[in-house]
N, CA, C and O atoms as a printed pandas DataFrame, in Angstrom:
     atom_number atom_name residue_name chain_id  residue_number  x_coord  y_coord  z_coord
0              1         N          MET        A               1   26.875   54.017   44.287
1              2        CA          MET        A               1   26.205   54.421   43.065
2              3         C          MET        A               1   26.273   53.312   42.009
3              4         O          MET        A               1   25.293   53.016   41.325
4              5         N          LYS        A               2   27.469   52.707   41.898
5              6        CA          LYS        A               2   27.623   51.615   40.938
6              7         C          LYS        A               2   26.735   50.452   41.317
7              8         O          LYS        A               2   26.195   49.771   40.445
8              9         N          ASP        A               3   26.579   50.221   42.581
9             10        CA          ASP        A               3   25.744   49.137   43.065
10            11         C          ASP        A               3   24.290   49.392   42.693
11            12         O          ASP        A               3   23.580   48.468   42.297
12            13         N          ASN        A               4   23.844   50.637   42.819
13            14        CA          ASN        A               4   22.464   50.983   42.476
14            15         C          ASN        A               4   22.237   50.872   40.983
15            16         O          ASN        A               4   21.225   50.319   40.552
16            17         N          SER        A               5   23.164   51.389   40.181
17            18        CA          SER        A               5   22.992   51.305   38.720
18            19         C          SER        A               5   23.034   49.851   38.253
19            20         O          SER        A               5   22.338   49.474   37.310
20            21         N          SER        A               6   23.850   49.045   38.915
21            22        CA          SER        A               6   23.918   47.622   38.580
22            23         C          SER        A               6   22.562   46.953   38.864
23            24         O          SER        A               6   22.075   46.141   38.077
24            25         N          LYS        A               7   21.969   47.317   40.011
25            26        CA          LYS        A               7   20.680   46.748   40.393
26            27         C          LYS        A               7   19.600   47.194   39.383
27            28         O          LYS        A               7   18.723   46.420   39.001
28            29         N          ILE        A               8   19.699   48.449   38.975
29            30        CA          ILE        A               8   18.710   48.986   38.004
30            31         C          ILE        A               8   18.839   48.255   36.678
31            32         O          ILE        A               8   17.832   47.869   36.085
32            33         N          PHE        A               9   20.077   48.058   36.200
33            34        CA          PHE        A               9   20.269   47.353   34.948
34            35         C          PHE        A               9   19.817   45.891   35.057
35            36         O          PHE        A               9   19.223   45.344   34.128
36            37         N          ASN        A              10   20.104   45.276   36.190
37            38        CA          ASN        A              10   19.662   43.898   36.403
38            39         C          ASN        A              10   18.130   43.821   36.390
39            40         O          ASN        A              10   17.557   42.934   35.758
40            41         N          LYS        A              11   17.480   44.740   37.082
41            42        CA          LYS        A              11   16.023   44.752   37.107
42            43         C          LYS        A              11   15.454   45.034   35.730
43            44         O          LYS        A              11   14.467   44.422   35.323
44            45         N          LEU        A              12   16.077   45.963   35.010
45            46        CA          LEU        A              12   15.642   46.288   33.659
46            47         C          LEU        A              12   15.778   45.058   32.742
47            48         O          LEU        A              12   14.885   44.771   31.945
48            49         N          ALA        A              13   16.883   44.349   32.862
49            50        CA          ALA        A              13   17.094   43.138   32.073
50            51         C          ALA        A              13   16.054   42.074   32.417
51            52         O          ALA        A              13   15.553   41.372   31.538
52            53         N          GLU        A              14   15.742   41.967   33.688
53            54        CA          GLU        A              14   14.740   41.005   34.135
54            55         C          GLU        A              14   13.354   41.343   33.578
55            56         O          GLU        A              14   12.637   40.458   33.111
56            57         N          VAL        A              15   12.983   42.617   33.629
57            58        CA          VAL        A              15   11.697   43.056   33.110
58            59         C          VAL        A              15   11.628   42.841   31.605
59            60         O          VAL        A              15   10.603   42.394   31.091
60            61         N          MET        A              16   12.713   43.157   30.890
61            62        CA          MET        A              16   12.741   42.958   29.436
62            63         C          MET        A              16   12.629   41.490   29.094
63            64         O          MET        A              16   11.945   41.128   28.136
64            65         N          SER        A              17   13.286   40.639   29.858
65            66        CA          SER        A              17   13.215   39.196   29.639
66            67         C          SER        A              17   11.782   38.692   29.840
67            68         O          SER        A              17   11.273   37.913   29.034
68            69         N          GLU        A              18   11.142   39.139   30.914
69            70        CA          GLU        A              18    9.758   38.745   31.181
70            71         C          GLU        A              18    8.815   39.244   30.076
71            72         O          GLU        A              18    7.911   38.535   29.637
72            73         N          THR        A              19    9.057   40.477   29.649
73            74        CA          THR        A              19    8.234   41.052   28.563
74            75         C          THR        A              19    8.389   40.266   27.269
75            76         O          THR        A              19    7.414   40.009   26.563
76            77         N          ALA        A              20    9.626   39.888   26.969
77            78        CA          ALA        A              20    9.888   39.102   25.746
78            79         C          ALA        A              20    9.179   37.751   25.849
79            80         O          ALA        A              20    8.577   37.288   24.881
80            81         N          GLY        A              21    9.250   37.127   27.010
81            82        CA          GLY        A              21    8.586   35.854   27.207
82            83         C          GLY        A              21    7.073   35.981   27.072
83            84         O          GLY        A              21    6.421   35.124   26.476
84            85         N          LEU        A              22    6.524   37.050   27.627
85            86        CA          LEU        A              22    5.101   37.299   27.551
86            87         C          LEU        A              22    4.685   37.555   26.120
87            88         O          LEU        A              22    3.653   37.053   25.674
88            89         N          ALA        A              23    5.478   38.332   25.389
89            90        CA          ALA        A              23    5.174   38.609   23.981
90            91         C          ALA        A              23    5.215   37.335   23.156
91            92         O          ALA        A              23    4.398   37.154   22.254
92            93         N          ASN        A              24    6.143   36.466   23.450
93            94        CA          ASN        A              24    6.248   35.196   22.740
94            95         C          ASN        A              24    5.015   34.338   23.009
95            96         O          ASN        A              24    4.492   33.687   22.105
96            97         N          GLY        A              25    4.553   34.343   24.270
97            98        CA          GLY        A              25    3.357   33.576   24.646
98            99         C          GLY        A              25    2.112   34.128   23.925
99           100         O          GLY        A              25    1.274   33.364   23.446
100          101         N          VAL        A              26    2.009   35.448   23.857
101          102        CA          VAL        A              26    0.896   36.088   23.185
102          103         C          VAL        A              26    0.920   35.740   21.701
103          104         O          VAL        A              26   -0.120   35.458   21.106
104          105         N          LYS        A              27    2.121   35.761   21.102
105          106        CA          LYS        A              27    2.270   35.428   19.691
106          107         C          LYS        A              27    1.775   34.006   19.420
107          108         O          LYS        A              27    1.052   33.769   18.452
108          109         N          LYS        A              28    2.167   33.064   20.277
109          110        CA          LYS        A              28    1.720   31.683   20.088
110          111         C          LYS        A              28    0.204   31.577   20.220
111          112         O          LYS        A              28   -0.429   30.864   19.442
112          113         N          GLU        A              29   -0.386   32.265   21.182
113          114        CA          GLU        A              29   -1.845   32.246   21.360
114          115         C          GLU        A              29   -2.559   32.804   20.124
115          116         O          GLU        A              29   -3.554   32.240   19.668
116          117         N          VAL        A              30   -2.044   33.914   19.589
117          118        CA          VAL        A              30   -2.636   34.501   18.389
118          119         C          VAL        A              30   -2.536   33.549   17.218
119          120         O          VAL        A              30   -3.486   33.421   16.446
120          121         N          GLU        A              31   -1.398   32.875   17.068
121          122        CA          GLU        A              31   -1.227   31.900   15.981
122          123         C          GLU        A              31   -2.210   30.739   16.095
123          124         O          GLU        A              31   -2.769   30.286   15.097
124          125         N          ILE        A              32   -2.415   30.264   17.324
125          126        CA          ILE        A              32   -3.355   29.161   17.547
126          127         C          ILE        A              32   -4.774   29.597   17.215
127          128         O          ILE        A              32   -5.520   28.862   16.567
128          129         N          ILE        A              33   -5.144   30.789   17.659
129          130        CA          ILE        A              33   -6.494   31.299   17.394
130          131         C          ILE        A              33   -6.693   31.518   15.892
131          132         O          ILE        A              33   -7.732   31.153   15.343
132          133         N          ALA        A              34   -5.706   32.111   15.236
133          134        CA          ALA        A              34   -5.816   32.345   13.785
134          135         C          ALA        A              34   -5.928   31.028   13.019
135          136         O          ALA        A              34   -6.728   30.912   12.091
136          137         N          LYS        A              35   -5.127   30.038   13.409
137          138        CA          LYS        A              35   -5.181   28.755   12.738
138          139         C          LYS        A              35   -6.554   28.107   12.903
139          140         O          LYS        A              35   -7.114   27.573   11.945
140          141         N          SER        A              36   -7.083   28.156   14.102
141          142        CA          SER        A              36   -8.403   27.537   14.322
142          143         C          SER        A              36   -9.487   28.266   13.534
143          144         O          SER        A              36  -10.416   27.633   13.032
144          145         N          GLN        A              37   -9.381   29.571   13.421
145          146        CA          GLN        A              37  -10.367   30.342   12.649
146          147         C          GLN        A              37  -10.283   30.004   11.156
147          148         O          GLN        A              37  -11.308   29.845   10.493
148          149         N          VAL        A              38   -9.059   29.897   10.635
149          150        CA          VAL        A              38   -8.882   29.540    9.224
150          151         C          VAL        A              38   -9.444   28.144    8.976
151          152         O          VAL        A              38  -10.134   27.929    7.980
152          153         N          GLU        A              39   -9.161   27.190    9.866
153          154        CA          GLU        A              39   -9.676   25.841    9.714
154          155         C          GLU        A              39  -11.212   25.847    9.739
155          156         O          GLU        A              39  -11.845   25.132    8.963
156          157         N          ARG        A              40  -11.803   26.643   10.619
157          158        CA          ARG        A              40  -13.267   26.729   10.700
158          159         C          ARG        A              40  -13.843   27.290    9.408
159          160         O          ARG        A              40  -14.847   26.783    8.908
160          161         N          ILE        A              41  -13.224   28.326    8.862
161          162        CA          ILE        A              41  -13.696   28.920    7.612
162          163         C          ILE        A              41  -13.571   27.920    6.472
163          164         O          ILE        A              41  -14.491   27.783    5.665
164          165         N          LEU        A              42  -12.441   27.218    6.396
165          166        CA          LEU        A              42  -12.272   26.238    5.329
166          167         C          LEU        A              42  -13.299   25.105    5.447
167          168         O          LEU        A              42  -13.818   24.624    4.439
168          169         N          ASN        A              43  -13.587   24.686    6.679
169          170        CA          ASN        A              43  -14.606   23.665    6.885
170          171         C          ASN        A              43  -15.980   24.163    6.466
171          172         O          ASN        A              43  -16.775   23.411    5.901
172          173         N          ASP        A              44  -16.258   25.430    6.742
173          174        CA          ASP        A              44  -17.557   26.008    6.333
174          175         C          ASP        A              44  -17.687   26.025    4.798
175          176         O          ASP        A              44  -18.781   25.834    4.266
176          177         N          PHE        A              45  -16.602   26.248    4.114
177          178        CA          PHE        A              45  -16.628   26.257    2.646
178          179         C          PHE        A              45  -16.465   24.847    2.080
179          180         O          PHE        A              45  -16.431   24.666    0.863
180          181         N          GLU        A              46  -16.365   23.855    2.953
181          182        CA          GLU        A              46  -16.200   22.460    2.596
182          183         C          GLU        A              46  -14.998   22.247    1.676
183          184         O          GLU        A              46  -15.079   21.518    0.687
184          185         N          VAL        A              47  -13.904   22.882    2.011
185          186        CA          VAL        A              47  -12.638   22.722    1.270
186          187         C          VAL        A              47  -12.028   21.384    1.693
187          188         O          VAL        A              47  -11.982   21.057    2.879
188          189         N          VAL        A              48  -11.564   20.623    0.713
189          190        CA          VAL        A              48  -10.971   19.306    1.003
190          191         C          VAL        A              48   -9.581   19.505    1.587
191          192         O          VAL        A              48   -8.811   20.344    1.121
192          193         N          GLN        A              49   -9.276   18.727    2.605
193          194        CA          GLN        A              49   -7.939   18.798    3.192
194          195         C          GLN        A              49   -6.938   18.081    2.288
195          196         O          GLN        A              49   -7.313   17.210    1.502
196          197         N          ARG        A              50   -5.702   18.442    2.401
197          198        CA          ARG        A              50   -4.665   17.943    1.503
198          199         C          ARG        A              50   -4.549   16.414    1.548
199          200         O          ARG        A              50   -4.441   15.773    0.503
200          201         N          ASP        A              51   -4.571   15.828    2.754
201          202        CA          ASP        A              51   -4.421   14.384    2.831
202          203         C          ASP        A              51   -5.607   13.672    2.196
203          204         O          ASP        A              51   -5.430   12.618    1.585
204          205         N          GLU        A              52   -6.801   14.215    2.325
205          206        CA          GLU        A              52   -7.974   13.634    1.674
206          207         C          GLU        A              52   -7.844   13.754    0.149
207          208         O          GLU        A              52   -8.178   12.830   -0.592
208          209         N          PHE        A              53   -7.351   14.910   -0.296
209          210        CA          PHE        A              53   -7.150   15.108   -1.728
210          211         C          PHE        A              53   -6.157   14.107   -2.302
211          212         O          PHE        A              53   -6.381   13.548   -3.376
212          213         N          ASP        A              54   -5.056   13.882   -1.584
213          214        CA          ASP        A              54   -4.032   12.952   -2.040
214          215         C          ASP        A              54   -4.579   11.529   -2.153
215          216         O          ASP        A              54   -4.257   10.809   -3.098
216          217         N          VAL        A              55   -5.414   11.124   -1.176
217          218        CA          VAL        A              55   -6.006    9.786   -1.214
218          219         C          VAL        A              55   -6.923    9.672   -2.426
219          220         O          VAL        A              55   -6.870    8.674   -3.146
220          221         N          MET        A              56   -7.762   10.679   -2.662
221          222        CA          MET        A              56   -8.665   10.638   -3.796
222          223         C          MET        A              56   -7.907   10.641   -5.117
223          224         O          MET        A              56   -8.306    9.965   -6.065
224          225         N          LYS        A              57   -6.820   11.394   -5.183
225          226        CA          LYS        A              57   -6.004   11.434   -6.398
226          227         C          LYS        A              57   -5.420   10.061   -6.690
227          228         O          LYS        A              57   -5.427    9.606   -7.834
228          229         N          GLU        A              58   -4.915    9.404   -5.656
229          230        CA          GLU        A              58   -4.330    8.084   -5.829
230          231         C          GLU        A              58   -5.427    7.091   -6.281
231          232         O          GLU        A              58   -5.176    6.247   -7.142
232          233         N          MET        A              59   -6.612    7.191   -5.715
233          234        CA          MET        A              59   -7.715    6.325   -6.133
234          235         C          MET        A              59   -8.067    6.571   -7.602
235          236         O          MET        A              59   -8.326    5.624   -8.344
236          237         N          LEU        A              60   -8.077    7.803   -8.011
237          238        CA          LEU        A              60   -8.378    8.152   -9.398
238          239         C          LEU        A              60   -7.353    7.581  -10.356
239          240         O          LEU        A              60   -7.705    7.034  -11.401
240          241         N          VAL        A              61   -6.095    7.706  -10.002
241          242        CA          VAL        A              61   -5.015    7.180  -10.862
242          243         C          VAL        A              61   -5.156    5.655  -10.959
243          244         O          VAL        A              61   -5.029    5.086  -12.043
244          245         N          ASN        A              62   -5.416    4.999   -9.828
245          246        CA          ASN        A              62   -5.584    3.545   -9.853
246          247         C          ASN        A              62   -6.798    3.141  -10.714
247          248         O          ASN        A              62   -6.740    2.185  -11.488
248          249         N          SER        A              63   -7.875    3.882  -10.559
249          250        CA          SER        A              63   -9.087    3.593  -11.375
250          251         C          SER        A              63   -8.809    3.793  -12.839
251          252         O          SER        A              63   -9.256    3.001  -13.669
252          253         N          SER        A              64   -8.082    4.835  -13.173
253          254        CA          SER        A              64   -7.755    5.110  -14.571
254          255         C          SER        A              64   -6.905    3.970  -15.154
255          256         O          SER        A              64   -7.127    3.547  -16.288
256          257         N          ASP        A              65   -5.946    3.484  -14.386
257          258        CA          ASP        A              65   -5.114    2.352  -14.842
258          259         C          ASP        A              65   -5.987    1.115  -15.070
259          260         O          ASP        A              65   -5.838    0.419  -16.074
260          261         N          THR        A              66   -6.877    0.855  -14.152
261          262        CA          THR        A              66   -7.764   -0.312  -14.279
262          263         C          THR        A              66   -8.662   -0.174  -15.506
263          264         O          THR        A              66   -8.865   -1.144  -16.237
264          265         N          ILE        A              67   -9.197    1.013  -15.736
265          266        CA          ILE        A              67  -10.051    1.235  -16.906
266          267         C          ILE        A              67   -9.265    1.013  -18.192
267          268         O          ILE        A              67   -9.784    0.408  -19.130
268          269         N          ASN        A              68   -8.059    1.475  -18.254
269          270        CA          ASN        A              68   -7.212    1.290  -19.445
270          271         C          ASN        A              68   -6.964   -0.206  -19.671
271          272         O          ASN        A              68   -7.050   -0.676  -20.806
272          273         N          LYS        A              69   -6.663   -0.944  -18.628
273          274        CA          LYS        A              69   -6.436   -2.378  -18.767
274          275         C          LYS        A              69   -7.710   -3.086  -19.239
275          276         O          LYS        A              69   -7.644   -3.967  -20.096
276          277         N          LEU        A              70   -8.857   -2.711  -18.691
277          278        CA          LEU        A              70  -10.102   -3.327  -19.093
278          279         C          LEU        A              70  -10.459   -3.000  -20.546
279          280         O          LEU        A              70  -10.967   -3.857  -21.269
280          281         N          GLU        A              71  -10.195   -1.768  -20.969
281          282        CA          GLU        A              71  -10.442   -1.414  -22.372
282          283         C          GLU        A              71   -9.602   -2.253  -23.315
283          284         O          GLU        A              71  -10.090   -2.688  -24.357
284          285         N          LYS        A              72   -8.350   -2.485  -22.966
285          286        CA          LYS        A              72   -7.472   -3.330  -23.789
286          287         C          LYS        A              72   -8.001   -4.758  -23.823
287          288         O          LYS        A              72   -8.008   -5.400  -24.874
288          289         N          LYS        A              73   -8.436   -5.243  -22.692
289          290        CA          LYS        A              73   -8.956   -6.611  -22.609
290          291         C          LYS        A              73  -10.224   -6.760  -23.451
291          292         O          LYS        A              73  -10.406   -7.767  -24.135
292          293         N          ILE        A              74  -11.108   -5.741  -23.396
293          294        CA          ILE        A              74  -12.348   -5.758  -24.206
294          295         C          ILE        A              74  -12.009   -5.794  -25.709
295          296         O          ILE        A              74  -12.589   -6.565  -26.474
296          297         N          LYS        A              75  -11.062   -4.944  -26.103
297          298        CA          LYS        A              75  -10.667   -4.910  -27.524
298          299         C          LYS        A              75  -10.108   -6.260  -27.957
299          300         O          LYS        A              75  -10.406   -6.757  -29.043
300          301         N          SER        A              76   -9.299   -6.833  -27.090
301          302        CA          SER        A              76   -8.749   -8.150  -27.403
302          303         C          SER        A              76   -9.842   -9.186  -27.549
303          304         O          SER        A              76   -9.803   -9.992  -28.478
304          305         N          LEU        A              77  -10.806   -9.184  -26.661
305          306        CA          LEU        A              77  -11.920  -10.140  -26.730
306          307         C          LEU        A              77  -12.782   -9.899  -27.958
307          308         O          LEU        A              77  -13.237  -10.851  -28.593
308          309         N          GLU        A              78  -13.014   -8.624  -28.303
309          310        CA          GLU        A              78  -13.771   -8.308  -29.507
310          311         C          GLU        A              78  -13.046   -8.820  -30.750
311          312         O          GLU        A              78  -13.684   -9.327  -31.673
312          313         N          ASN        A              79  -11.750   -8.695  -30.781
313          314        CA          ASN        A              79  -10.962   -9.204  -31.920
314          315         C          ASN        A              79  -11.050  -10.731  -32.007
315          316         O          ASN        A              79  -11.151  -11.296  -33.096
316          317         N          GLN        A              80  -11.012  -11.378  -30.862
317          318        CA          GLN        A              80  -11.155  -12.851  -30.846
318          319         C          GLN        A              80  -12.516  -13.263  -31.347
319          320         O          GLN        A              80  -12.627  -14.237  -32.092
320          321         N          ILE        A              81  -13.565  -12.542  -30.954
321          322        CA          ILE        A              81  -14.934  -12.849  -31.401
322          323         C          ILE        A              81  -15.041  -12.656  -32.919
323          324         O          ILE        A              81  -15.652  -13.471  -33.609
324          325         N          LYS        A              82  -14.458  -11.597  -33.422
325          326        CA          LYS        A              82  -14.493  -11.336  -34.875
326          327         C          LYS        A              82  -13.834  -12.468  -35.656
327          328         O          LYS        A              82  -14.295  -12.845  -36.733
328          329         N          LYS        A              83  -12.762  -12.997  -35.104
329          330        CA          LYS        A              83  -12.046  -14.074  -35.761
330          331         C          LYS        A              83  -12.874  -15.375  -35.753
331          332         O          LYS        A              83  -12.755  -16.187  -36.671
332          333         N          LEU        A              84  -13.687  -15.567  -34.746
333          334        CA          LEU        A              84  -14.498  -16.775  -34.618
334          335         C          LEU        A              84  -15.754  -16.720  -35.488
335          336         O          LEU        A              84  -16.251  -17.756  -35.929
336          337         N          LYS        A              85  -16.275  -15.495  -35.737
337          338        CA          LYS        A              85  -17.508  -15.353  -36.535
338          339         C          LYS        A              85  -17.187  -15.617  -38.013
339          340         O          LYS        A              85  -16.210  -15.101  -38.555
340          341         N          PRO        A              86  -18.028  -16.424  -38.638
341          342        CA          PRO        A              86  -17.828  -16.608  -40.069
342          343         C          PRO        A              86  -18.280  -15.356  -40.811
343          344         O          PRO        A              86  -19.303  -14.765  -40.467
344          345         N          THR        A              87  -17.551  -14.965  -41.791
345          346        CA          THR        A              87  -17.919  -13.796  -42.598
346          347         C          THR        A              87  -18.876  -14.202  -43.718
347          348         O          THR        A              87  -18.735  -15.295  -44.267
348          349         N          LYS        A              88  -19.800  -13.393  -44.056
349          350        CA          LYS        A              88  -20.798  -13.688  -45.092
350          351         C          LYS        A              88  -20.354  -13.233  -46.418
351          352         O          LYS        A              88  -21.074  -13.402  -47.402
């Protein structure tokens, strides 16, 4: 009797282990499908991806710095021109 109950528990443990493995596999498949659907929807709405956003942000910051430097240079040159012009 103990031998039979031991076999039953072993078989039950084996079935539960297989079921857990199968459930884990199904979970991963659902996650993959959900992720691909979300990506498809975001692409349909033309949402910018994070890495693209970060590149554009860095370009904007660099452009802003360049513009500020050029504005200072223009003001400096304008001041030099004013000094060279004779006043009436």
